[in-house]
N, CA, C and O atoms as a Tripos MOL2 file, in Angstrom:
@<TRIPOS>MOLECULE
protein
  272   271    68     0     0
PROTEIN
NO_CHARGES

@<TRIPOS>ATOM
      1 N          78.3180   39.9190   58.9850 N.3       1 UNK1
      2 CA         77.4970   40.6700   57.6190 C.3       1 UNK1
      3 C          76.2730   40.1680   57.6750 C.2       1 UNK1
      4 O          75.4200   40.8170   57.0690 O.2       1 UNK1
      5 N          75.8530   38.9820   58.3490 N.am      2 UNK2
      6 CA         74.4330   38.6790   58.1590 C.3       2 UNK2
      7 C          73.6410   39.6750   59.1070 C.2       2 UNK2
      8 O          72.6500   40.2420   58.6460 O.2       2 UNK2
      9 N          73.9530   39.8570   60.1250 N.am      3 UNK3
     10 CA         73.4770   41.0710   60.8020 C.3       3 UNK3
     11 C          73.2640   42.2840   60.4980 C.2       3 UNK3
     12 O          72.2930   42.9330   60.8870 O.2       3 UNK3
     13 N          74.3040   42.7560   59.6560 N.am      4 UNK4
     14 CA         74.1840   44.0220   58.9070 C.3       4 UNK4
     15 C          73.0470   43.9100   57.7980 C.2       4 UNK4
     16 O          72.1960   44.7930   57.6940 O.2       4 UNK4
     17 N          73.0680   42.7810   56.9680 N.am      5 UNK5
     18 CA         72.0730   42.4410   55.7060 C.3       5 UNK5
     19 C          70.7050   42.6650   56.3270 C.2       5 UNK5
     20 O          69.8290   43.3980   55.8680 O.2       5 UNK5
     21 N          70.6360   41.8780   57.5170 N.am      6 UNK6
     22 CA         69.2970   41.8390   57.9910 C.3       6 UNK6
     23 C          68.4370   43.2820   58.2310 C.2       6 UNK6
     24 O          67.3510   43.6940   57.8240 O.2       6 UNK6
     25 N          69.4750   43.8180   59.0880 N.am      7 UNK7
     26 CA         68.8710   45.1600   59.5970 C.3       7 UNK7
     27 C          69.4690   46.2810   58.6890 C.2       7 UNK7
     28 O          69.7060   47.3620   59.2270 O.2       7 UNK7
     29 N          69.7080   46.1350   57.4920 N.am      8 UNK8
     30 CA         69.9410   47.3150   56.4710 C.3       8 UNK8
     31 C          71.3450   48.0860   56.5670 C.2       8 UNK8
     32 O          71.4630   49.1740   56.0030 O.2       8 UNK8
     33 N          72.2490   47.6020   57.1780 N.am      9 UNK9
     34 CA         73.6140   48.2090   57.2920 C.3       9 UNK9
     35 C          74.3760   47.7360   56.0100 C.2       9 UNK9
     36 O          75.5320   47.3820   56.2420 O.2       9 UNK9
     37 N          74.1210   47.6860   55.1820 N.am     10 UNK10
     38 CA         74.9570   47.0830   53.8990 C.3      10 UNK10
     39 C          75.7660   47.9240   53.1230 C.2      10 UNK10
     40 O          76.4230   47.5300   52.1600 O.2      10 UNK10
     41 N          75.7070   49.6100   53.7160 N.am     11 UNK11
     42 CA         76.3640   50.4570   53.1140 C.3      11 UNK11
     43 C          77.9570   50.5740   53.7060 C.2      11 UNK11
     44 O          78.8000   51.3550   53.2640 O.2      11 UNK11
     45 N          78.1660   49.5690   54.8550 N.am     12 UNK12
     46 CA         79.4850   49.7430   55.3460 C.3      12 UNK12
     47 C          80.0310   48.0340   55.3920 C.2      12 UNK12
     48 O          79.2790   47.0620   55.3300 O.2      12 UNK12
     49 N          81.2930   48.0020   55.4960 N.am     13 UNK13
     50 CA         82.1230   46.8030   55.6620 C.3      13 UNK13
     51 C          81.7810   46.2830   57.1040 C.2      13 UNK13
     52 O          81.4680   47.0010   58.0530 O.2      13 UNK13
     53 N          81.8980   44.8310   57.1100 N.am     14 UNK14
     54 CA         81.7020   44.1080   58.4150 C.3      14 UNK14
     55 C          82.6650   44.9310   59.5610 C.2      14 UNK14
     56 O          82.3220   45.1360   60.7250 O.2      14 UNK14
     57 N          83.8490   45.3170   58.9910 N.am     15 UNK15
     58 CA         85.0210   46.0310   60.2170 C.3      15 UNK15
     59 C          84.3270   47.2720   60.5270 C.2      15 UNK15
     60 O          84.1680   47.6440   61.6900 O.2      15 UNK15
     61 N          83.9570   47.8500   59.6280 N.am     16 UNK16
     62 CA         83.3160   49.4240   59.9770 C.3      16 UNK16
     63 C          82.2070   49.1300   60.7600 C.2      16 UNK16
     64 O          82.0630   49.8570   61.7430 O.2      16 UNK16
     65 N          81.2770   48.1390   60.5590 N.am     17 UNK17
     66 CA         80.2690   48.0080   61.6090 C.3      17 UNK17
     67 C          80.6270   47.3840   62.7500 C.2      17 UNK17
     68 O          80.0090   47.6770   63.7740 O.2      17 UNK17
     69 N          81.4970   46.5810   62.7920 N.am     18 UNK18
     70 CA         82.2030   46.2740   64.1630 C.3      18 UNK18
     71 C          82.8440   47.3770   64.8030 C.2      18 UNK18
     72 O          82.8100   47.3800   66.0330 O.2      18 UNK18
     73 N          83.4960   48.4340   64.1430 N.am     19 UNK19
     74 CA         84.1070   49.2140   64.8030 C.3      19 UNK19
     75 C          82.9440   50.3740   65.5160 C.2      19 UNK19
     76 O          83.1260   50.8900   66.6180 O.2      19 UNK19
     77 N          81.9590   50.5930   64.7940 N.am     20 UNK20
     78 CA         80.8130   51.3640   65.1050 C.3      20 UNK20
     79 C          80.2800   50.7220   66.3700 C.2      20 UNK20
     80 O          80.0340   51.4170   67.3570 O.2      20 UNK20
     81 N          80.1030   49.4600   66.3610 N.am     21 UNK21
     82 CA         79.4380   48.8990   67.6880 C.3      21 UNK21
     83 C          80.5180   49.2250   69.0750 C.2      21 UNK21
     84 O          80.2060   49.6760   70.1760 O.2      21 UNK21
     85 N          81.7310   48.8590   68.6170 N.am     22 UNK22
     86 CA         82.8260   49.0200   69.9440 C.3      22 UNK22
     87 C          83.0510   50.4050   70.1790 C.2      22 UNK22
     88 O          83.3970   50.6540   71.3340 O.2      22 UNK22
     89 N          82.9520   51.3790   69.4060 N.am     23 UNK23
     90 CA         82.9940   52.8400   69.8320 C.3      23 UNK23
     91 C          81.6830   53.0860   70.7700 C.2      23 UNK23
     92 O          81.8220   53.8140   71.7530 O.2      23 UNK23
     93 N          80.5700   52.5730   70.5280 N.am     24 UNK24
     94 CA         79.4160   52.8120   71.3250 C.3      24 UNK24
     95 C          79.4860   52.1430   72.6710 C.2      24 UNK24
     96 O          78.9050   52.7040   73.6000 O.2      24 UNK24
     97 N          80.0690   51.1140   72.8720 N.am     25 UNK25
     98 CA         79.8220   50.4500   73.9030 C.3      25 UNK25
     99 C          81.2170   49.7710   74.6910 C.2      25 UNK25
    100 O          81.1550   49.0010   75.6500 O.2      25 UNK25
    101 N          82.3630   50.2160   74.0920 N.am     26 UNK26
    102 CA         83.6080   49.6250   74.7370 C.3      26 UNK26
    103 C          83.9480   50.8890   75.6180 C.2      26 UNK26
    104 O          84.7790   51.7210   75.2530 O.2      26 UNK26
    105 N          83.3370   50.9630   76.6500 N.am     27 UNK27
    106 CA         83.6750   52.1270   77.5700 C.3      27 UNK27
    107 C          85.0230   52.6040   78.0860 C.2      27 UNK27
    108 O          85.2390   53.7940   78.3130 O.2      27 UNK27
    109 N          86.0040   51.5540   78.2830 N.am     28 UNK28
    110 CA         87.4400   51.6640   78.8020 C.3      28 UNK28
    111 C          88.2130   51.7350   77.5720 C.2      28 UNK28
    112 O          89.3850   52.0800   77.7260 O.2      28 UNK28
    113 N          87.7900   51.4650   76.2770 N.am     29 UNK29
    114 CA         88.4450   51.7210   75.0140 C.3      29 UNK29
    115 C          89.7760   50.7380   75.1170 C.2      29 UNK29
    116 O          90.9210   51.1320   74.8960 O.2      29 UNK29
    117 N          89.4380   49.4660   75.4700 N.am     30 UNK30
    118 CA         90.5820   48.4400   75.4060 C.3      30 UNK30
    119 C          90.4460   47.4170   74.4070 C.2      30 UNK30
    120 O          91.1250   46.3910   74.4320 O.2      30 UNK30
    121 N          89.6100   47.6610   73.5530 N.am     31 UNK31
    122 CA         89.2700   46.9380   72.3930 C.3      31 UNK31
    123 C          88.7830   45.3640   72.6450 C.2      31 UNK31
    124 O          89.1820   44.4120   71.9730 O.2      31 UNK31
    125 N          87.9940   45.2980   73.5680 N.am     32 UNK32
    126 CA         87.5230   43.9170   73.8720 C.3      32 UNK32
    127 C          86.2250   44.3710   74.9330 C.2      32 UNK32
    128 O          86.3520   45.3220   75.7040 O.2      32 UNK32
    129 N          85.1340   43.6600   74.8630 N.am     33 UNK33
    130 CA         83.7720   43.8080   75.3070 C.3      33 UNK33
    131 C          83.8090   43.1200   76.3840 C.2      33 UNK33
    132 O          84.2330   41.9840   76.1720 O.2      33 UNK33
    133 N          83.4430   43.4050   77.8530 N.am     34 UNK34
    134 CA         83.1160   42.5840   78.6320 C.3      34 UNK34
    135 C          81.6240   42.3370   78.7110 C.2      34 UNK34
    136 O          80.9260   43.2910   78.3690 O.2      34 UNK34
    137 N          81.0390   41.2900   79.0800 N.am     35 UNK35
    138 CA         79.6710   41.0130   79.3580 C.3      35 UNK35
    139 C          78.9620   42.2440   79.8300 C.2      35 UNK35
    140 O          78.0170   42.7180   79.1990 O.2      35 UNK35
    141 N          79.4560   42.8000   81.0280 N.am     36 UNK36
    142 CA         78.7780   44.0280   81.5510 C.3      36 UNK36
    143 C          78.8890   45.1920   80.4330 C.2      36 UNK36
    144 O          77.8540   45.7900   80.1370 O.2      36 UNK36
    145 N          80.0430   45.5180   79.8340 N.am     37 UNK37
    146 CA         80.0900   46.7160   78.8210 C.3      37 UNK37
    147 C          78.9470   46.4460   77.9950 C.2      37 UNK37
    148 O          78.0440   47.2720   77.8580 O.2      37 UNK37
    149 N          78.9530   45.0650   77.3120 N.am     38 UNK38
    150 CA         77.8840   44.5910   76.2610 C.3      38 UNK38
    151 C          76.4210   44.9860   76.8210 C.2      38 UNK38
    152 O          75.5760   45.6520   76.2230 O.2      38 UNK38
    153 N          76.3270   44.4480   78.0410 N.am     39 UNK39
    154 CA         74.7350   44.4170   78.4360 C.3      39 UNK39
    155 C          74.5540   45.9800   78.7520 C.2      39 UNK39
    156 O          73.5830   46.4910   78.1940 O.2      39 UNK39
    157 N          75.2210   46.6970   79.4420 N.am     40 UNK40
    158 CA         75.0810   48.1050   79.5560 C.3      40 UNK40
    159 C          75.1120   48.8850   78.2700 C.2      40 UNK40
    160 O          74.3360   49.8380   78.2150 O.2      40 UNK40
    161 N          75.7980   48.6710   77.3320 N.am     41 UNK41
    162 CA         75.8470   49.4720   76.2020 C.3      41 UNK41
    163 C          74.5960   49.0530   75.4440 C.2      41 UNK41
    164 O          74.0980   50.0450   74.9110 O.2      41 UNK41
    165 N          73.8750   47.8780   75.1930 N.am     42 UNK42
    166 CA         72.7870   47.7690   74.5510 C.3      42 UNK42
    167 C          71.7020   48.3360   75.3360 C.2      42 UNK42
    168 O          70.7970   48.9050   74.7250 O.2      42 UNK42
    169 N          71.6660   48.2610   76.6120 N.am     43 UNK43
    170 CA         70.4300   48.6100   77.2370 C.3      43 UNK43
    171 C          70.5510   50.2210   77.4800 C.2      43 UNK43
    172 O          69.5920   50.8090   77.9810 O.2      43 UNK43
    173 N          71.6170   50.8560   77.1570 N.am     44 UNK44
    174 CA         71.5100   52.3630   77.2500 C.3      44 UNK44
    175 C          71.5280   53.0090   75.7080 C.2      44 UNK44
    176 O          71.6280   54.2260   75.5560 O.2      44 UNK44
    177 N          71.4450   52.2780   74.8110 N.am     45 UNK45
    178 CA         71.7420   52.5710   73.4180 C.3      45 UNK45
    179 C          70.3210   52.0930   72.6590 C.2      45 UNK45
    180 O          70.2650   50.9290   72.2620 O.2      45 UNK45
    181 N          69.3000   52.8850   72.4780 N.am     46 UNK46
    182 CA         68.0780   52.5500   71.9490 C.3      46 UNK46
    183 C          68.0880   52.0320   70.4360 C.2      46 UNK46
    184 O          67.1830   51.2840   70.0650 O.2      46 UNK46
    185 N          69.1360   52.4340   69.5310 N.am     47 UNK47
    186 CA         69.4200   52.3660   68.2020 C.3      47 UNK47
    187 C          70.0510   50.6280   68.3020 C.2      47 UNK47
    188 O          69.6920   49.7020   67.5760 O.2      47 UNK47
    189 N          70.9780   50.5740   69.3230 N.am     48 UNK48
    190 CA         71.6570   49.1470   69.3450 C.3      48 UNK48
    191 C          70.7490   48.0820   69.9020 C.2      48 UNK48
    192 O          70.8160   46.9090   69.5370 O.2      48 UNK48
    193 N          69.8710   48.5460   70.8240 N.am     49 UNK49
    194 CA         68.8340   47.4950   71.2860 C.3      49 UNK49
    195 C          67.9980   47.1000   70.2710 C.2      49 UNK49
    196 O          67.6600   45.9210   70.1690 O.2      49 UNK49
    197 N          67.5580   48.0980   69.3720 N.am     50 UNK50
    198 CA         66.7180   47.8740   68.2390 C.3      50 UNK50
    199 C          67.4420   46.8040   67.2650 C.2      50 UNK50
    200 O          66.8290   45.8830   66.7260 O.2      50 UNK50
    201 N          68.9360   47.0640   67.0980 N.am     51 UNK51
    202 CA         69.4240   46.2130   66.0420 C.3      51 UNK51
    203 C          69.5810   44.8090   66.4910 C.2      51 UNK51
    204 O          69.4700   43.8150   65.7730 O.2      51 UNK51
    205 N          69.8920   44.8390   67.9400 N.am     52 UNK52
    206 CA         70.1600   43.3630   68.7270 C.3      52 UNK52
    207 C          68.7410   42.5460   68.4150 C.2      52 UNK52
    208 O          68.7000   41.3940   67.9850 O.2      52 UNK52
    209 N          67.6620   43.3260   68.6990 N.am     53 UNK53
    210 CA         66.3510   42.7940   68.4910 C.3      53 UNK53
    211 C          65.9100   42.1270   67.5070 C.2      53 UNK53
    212 O          65.3770   41.0180   67.4820 O.2      53 UNK53
    213 N          66.2430   43.1120   66.3960 N.am     54 UNK54
    214 CA         65.8810   42.7980   65.2320 C.3      54 UNK54
    215 C          66.6890   41.3380   64.6630 C.2      54 UNK54
    216 O          66.1180   40.5250   63.9370 O.2      54 UNK54
    217 N          67.8760   41.2120   65.0620 N.am     55 UNK55
    218 CA         68.7400   40.2180   64.9060 C.3      55 UNK55
    219 C          68.2090   38.7750   65.2250 C.2      55 UNK55
    220 O          68.2970   37.7200   64.5960 O.2      55 UNK55
    221 N          67.6980   39.0610   66.2750 N.am     56 UNK56
    222 CA         66.9470   37.7400   66.9070 C.3      56 UNK56
    223 C          65.6350   37.4240   66.4150 C.2      56 UNK56
    224 O          65.1570   36.3270   66.7040 O.2      56 UNK56
    225 N          64.9460   38.2900   65.6640 N.am     57 UNK57
    226 CA         63.4930   38.2390   64.9890 C.3      57 UNK57
    227 C          63.8800   37.5930   63.6030 C.2      57 UNK57
    228 O          64.3470   38.1730   62.6220 O.2      57 UNK57
    229 N          63.5830   36.2780   63.7490 N.am     58 UNK58
    230 CA         63.8850   35.7760   62.4400 C.3      58 UNK58
    231 C          62.7760   35.8840   61.1300 C.2      58 UNK58
    232 O          62.8490   35.4330   59.9870 O.2      58 UNK58
    233 N          61.8380   36.5990   61.7470 N.am     59 UNK59
    234 CA         60.7770   37.0090   60.6630 C.3      59 UNK59
    235 C          61.5330   37.7570   59.3550 C.2      59 UNK59
    236 O          61.3360   37.5410   58.1590 O.2      59 UNK59
    237 N          62.4030   38.6470   59.9420 N.am     60 UNK60
    238 CA         63.0460   39.3440   58.8820 C.3      60 UNK60
    239 C          64.0280   38.4790   57.9500 C.2      60 UNK60
    240 O          64.2920   38.7800   56.7860 O.2      60 UNK60
    241 N          64.4620   37.5110   58.5410 N.am     61 UNK61
    242 CA         65.2980   36.5150   57.8020 C.3      61 UNK61
    243 C          64.1570   35.8710   56.7950 C.2      61 UNK61
    244 O          64.3480   35.8070   55.5810 O.2      61 UNK61
    245 N          63.2260   35.5090   57.2860 N.am     62 UNK62
    246 CA         62.3150   34.7570   56.3660 C.3      62 UNK62
    247 C          61.8760   35.6160   55.2380 C.2      62 UNK62
    248 O          61.5490   35.0710   54.1830 O.2      62 UNK62
    249 N          61.8340   36.9460   55.3620 N.am     63 UNK63
    250 CA         61.4070   37.8580   54.2780 C.3      63 UNK63
    251 C          62.4130   38.1360   53.1730 C.2      63 UNK63
    252 O          62.2480   38.4490   51.9940 O.2      63 UNK63
    253 N          63.5820   37.9150   53.9580 N.am     64 UNK64
    254 CA         64.7340   37.9610   52.7920 C.3      64 UNK64
    255 C          64.9830   36.9860   52.0210 C.2      64 UNK64
    256 O          65.2860   37.1330   50.8370 O.2      64 UNK64
    257 N          64.8580   35.5940   52.7540 N.am     65 UNK65
    258 CA         64.5810   34.5240   51.8450 C.3      65 UNK65
    259 C          63.7210   34.3970   51.0150 C.2      65 UNK65
    260 O          63.9820   34.0310   49.8690 O.2      65 UNK65
    261 N          62.5030   34.6790   51.4350 N.am     66 UNK66
    262 CA         61.2350   34.6810   50.3660 C.3      66 UNK66
    263 C          61.5960   35.7100   49.3180 C.2      66 UNK66
    264 O          61.0770   35.5050   48.2210 O.2      66 UNK66
    265 N          62.2220   36.5660   49.4010 N.am     67 UNK67
    266 CA         62.3100   37.7920   48.3810 C.3      67 UNK67
    267 C          63.5650   37.3820   47.5820 C.2      67 UNK67
    268 O          63.9100   38.1870   46.7170 O.2      67 UNK67
    269 N          64.2310   36.3740   47.7140 N.am     68 UNK68
    270 CA         65.5910   35.8310   46.8270 C.3      68 UNK68
    271 C          66.7940   36.5810   47.5040 C.2      68 UNK68
    272 O          67.9410   36.4070   47.0930 O.2      68 UNK68
@<TRIPOS>BOND
     1     1     2 1
     2     2     3 1
     3     3     4 2
     4     3     5 am
     5     5     6 1
     6     6     7 1
     7     7     8 2
     8     7     9 am
     9     9    10 1
    10    10    11 1
    11    11    12 2
    12    11    13 am
    13    13    14 1
    14    14    15 1
    15    15    16 2
    16    15    17 am
    17    17    18 1
    18    18    19 1
    19    19    20 2
    20    19    21 am
    21    21    22 1
    22    22    23 1
    23    23    24 2
    24    23    25 am
    25    25    26 1
    26    26    27 1
    27    27    28 2
    28    27    29 am
    29    29    30 1
    30    30    31 1
    31    31    32 2
    32    31    33 am
    33    33    34 1
    34    34    35 1
    35    35    36 2
    36    35    37 am
    37    37    38 1
    38    38    39 1
    39    39    40 2
    40    39    41 am
    41    41    42 1
    42    42    43 1
    43    43    44 2
    44    43    45 am
    45    45    46 1
    46    46    47 1
    47    47    48 2
    48    47    49 am
    49    49    50 1
    50    50    51 1
    51    51    52 2
    52    51    53 am
    53    53    54 1
    54    54    55 1
    55    55    56 2
    56    55    57 am
    57    57    58 1
    58    58    59 1
    59    59    60 2
    60    59    61 am
    61    61    62 1
    62    62    63 1
    63    63    64 2
    64    63    65 am
    65    65    66 1
    66    66    67 1
    67    67    68 2
    68    67    69 am
    69    69    70 1
    70    70    71 1
    71    71    72 2
    72    71    73 am
    73    73    74 1
    74    74    75 1
    75    75    76 2
    76    75    77 am
    77    77    78 1
    78    78    79 1
    79    79    80 2
    80    79    81 am
    81    81    82 1
    82    82    83 1
    83    83    84 2
    84    83    85 am
    85    85    86 1
    86    86    87 1
    87    87    88 2
    88    87    89 am
    89    89    90 1
    90    90    91 1
    91    91    92 2
    92    91    93 am
    93    93    94 1
    94    94    95 1
    95    95    96 2
    96    95    97 am
    97    97    98 1
    98    98    99 1
    99    99   100 2
   100    99   101 am
   101   101   102 1
   102   102   103 1
   103   103   104 2
   104   103   105 am
   105   105   106 1
   106   106   107 1
   107   107   108 2
   108   107   109 am
   109   109   110 1
   110   110   111 1
   111   111   112 2
   112   111   113 am
   113   113   114 1
   114   114   115 1
   115   115   116 2
   116   115   117 am
   117   117   118 1
   118   118   119 1
   119   119   120 2
   120   119   121 am
   121   121   122 1
   122   122   123 1
   123   123   124 2
   124   123   125 am
   125   125   126 1
   126   126   127 1
   127   127   128 2
   128   127   129 am
   129   129   130 1
   130   130   131 1
   131   131   132 2
   132   131   133 am
   133   133   134 1
   134   134   135 1
   135   135   136 2
   136   135   137 am
   137   137   138 1
   138   138   139 1
   139   139   140 2
   140   139   141 am
   141   141   142 1
   142   142   143 1
   143   143   144 2
   144   143   145 am
   145   145   146 1
   146   146   147 1
   147   147   148 2
   148   147   149 am
   149   149   150 1
   150   150   151 1
   151   151   152 2
   152   151   153 am
   153   153   154 1
   154   154   155 1
   155   155   156 2
   156   155   157 am
   157   157   158 1
   158   158   159 1
   159   159   160 2
   160   159   161 am
   161   161   162 1
   162   162   163 1
   163   163   164 2
   164   163   165 am
   165   165   166 1
   166   166   167 1
   167   167   168 2
   168   167   169 am
   169   169   170 1
   170   170   171 1
   171   171   172 2
   172   171   173 am
   173   173   174 1
   174   174   175 1
   175   175   176 2
   176   175   177 am
   177   177   178 1
   178   178   179 1
   179   179   180 2
   180   179   181 am
   181   181   182 1
   182   182   183 1
   183   183   184 2
   184   183   185 am
   185   185   186 1
   186   186   187 1
   187   187   188 2
   188   187   189 am
   189   189   190 1
   190   190   191 1
   191   191   192 2
   192   191   193 am
   193   193   194 1
   194   194   195 1
   195   195   196 2
   196   195   197 am
   197   197   198 1
   198   198   199 1
   199   199   200 2
   200   199   201 am
   201   201   202 1
   202   202   203 1
   203   203   204 2
   204   203   205 am
   205   205   206 1
   206   206   207 1
   207   207   208 2
   208   207   209 am
   209   209   210 1
   210   210   211 1
   211   211   212 2
   212   211   213 am
   213   213   214 1
   214   214   215 1
   215   215   216 2
   216   215   217 am
   217   217   218 1
   218   218   219 1
   219   219   220 2
   220   219   221 am
   221   221   222 1
   222   222   223 1
   223   223   224 2
   224   223   225 am
   225   225   226 1
   226   226   227 1
   227   227   228 2
   228   227   229 am
   229   229   230 1
   230   230   231 1
   231   231   232 2
   232   231   233 am
   233   233   234 1
   234   234   235 1
   235   235   236 2
   236   235   237 am
   237   237   238 1
   238   238   239 1
   239   239   240 2
   240   239   241 am
   241   241   242 1
   242   242   243 1
   243   243   244 2
   244   243   245 am
   245   245   246 1
   246   246   247 1
   247   247   248 2
   248   247   249 am
   249   249   250 1
   250   250   251 1
   251   251   252 2
   252   251   253 am
   253   253   254 1
   254   254   255 1
   255   255   256 2
   256   255   257 am
   257   257   258 1
   258   258   259 1
   259   259   260 2
   260   259   261 am
   261   261   262 1
   262   262   263 1
   263   263   264 2
   264   263   265 am
   265   265   266 1
   266   266   267 1
   267   267   268 2
   268   267   269 am
   269   269   270 1
   270   270   271 1
   271   271   272 2
@<TRIPOS>SUBSTRUCTURE
     1 UNK1         2 RESIDUE 1 A UNK
     2 UNK2         6 RESIDUE 1 A UNK
     3 UNK3        10 RESIDUE 1 A UNK
     4 UNK4        14 RESIDUE 1 A UNK
     5 UNK5        18 RESIDUE 1 A UNK
     6 UNK6        22 RESIDUE 1 A UNK
     7 UNK7        26 RESIDUE 1 A UNK
     8 UNK8        30 RESIDUE 1 A UNK
     9 UNK9        34 RESIDUE 1 A UNK
    10 UNK10       38 RESIDUE 1 A UNK
    11 UNK11       42 RESIDUE 1 A UNK
    12 UNK12       46 RESIDUE 1 A UNK
    13 UNK13       50 RESIDUE 1 A UNK
    14 UNK14       54 RESIDUE 1 A UNK
    15 UNK15       58 RESIDUE 1 A UNK
    16 UNK16       62 RESIDUE 1 A UNK
    17 UNK17       66 RESIDUE 1 A UNK
    18 UNK18       70 RESIDUE 1 A UNK
    19 UNK19       74 RESIDUE 1 A UNK
    20 UNK20       78 RESIDUE 1 A UNK
    21 UNK21       82 RESIDUE 1 A UNK
    22 UNK22       86 RESIDUE 1 A UNK
    23 UNK23       90 RESIDUE 1 A UNK
    24 UNK24       94 RESIDUE 1 A UNK
    25 UNK25       98 RESIDUE 1 A UNK
    26 UNK26      102 RESIDUE 1 A UNK
    27 UNK27      106 RESIDUE 1 A UNK
    28 UNK28      110 RESIDUE 1 A UNK
    29 UNK29      114 RESIDUE 1 A UNK
    30 UNK30      118 RESIDUE 1 A UNK
    31 UNK31      122 RESIDUE 1 A UNK
    32 UNK32      126 RESIDUE 1 A UNK
    33 UNK33      130 RESIDUE 1 A UNK
    34 UNK34      134 RESIDUE 1 A UNK
    35 UNK35      138 RESIDUE 1 A UNK
    36 UNK36      142 RESIDUE 1 A UNK
    37 UNK37      146 RESIDUE 1 A UNK
    38 UNK38      150 RESIDUE 1 A UNK
    39 UNK39      154 RESIDUE 1 A UNK
    40 UNK40      158 RESIDUE 1 A UNK
    41 UNK41      162 RESIDUE 1 A UNK
    42 UNK42      166 RESIDUE 1 A UNK
    43 UNK43      170 RESIDUE 1 A UNK
    44 UNK44      174 RESIDUE 1 A UNK
    45 UNK45      178 RESIDUE 1 A UNK
    46 UNK46      182 RESIDUE 1 A UNK
    47 UNK47      186 RESIDUE 1 A UNK
    48 UNK48      190 RESIDUE 1 A UNK
    49 UNK49      194 RESIDUE 1 A UNK
    50 UNK50      198 RESIDUE 1 A UNK
    51 UNK51      202 RESIDUE 1 A UNK
    52 UNK52      206 RESIDUE 1 A UNK
    53 UNK53      210 RESIDUE 1 A UNK
    54 UNK54      214 RESIDUE 1 A UNK
    55 UNK55      218 RESIDUE 1 A UNK
    56 UNK56      222 RESIDUE 1 A UNK
    57 UNK57      226 RESIDUE 1 A UNK
    58 UNK58      230 RESIDUE 1 A UNK
    59 UNK59      234 RESIDUE 1 A UNK
    60 UNK60      238 RESIDUE 1 A UNK
    61 UNK61      242 RESIDUE 1 A UNK
    62 UNK62      246 RESIDUE 1 A UNK
    63 UNK63      250 RESIDUE 1 A UNK
    64 UNK64      254 RESIDUE 1 A UNK
    65 UNK65      258 RESIDUE 1 A UNK
    66 UNK66      262 RESIDUE 1 A UNK
    67 UNK67      266 RESIDUE 1 A UNK
    68 UNK68      270 RESIDUE 1 A UNK
């Protein structure tokens, strides 16, 4: 939920958000992500790479805290 809030995905539930990520990168559709699936999925999906990058950029967290 924190990743969603930081990156502006507040219009979907945490479950919907997780399902969206799995649909993008769970290539064998087994409901689990291996490290290889995750790495390849993030590297090959520009939007997901941006999402992950923003999640680790704490300046967005600081902005949220400052704005209440």
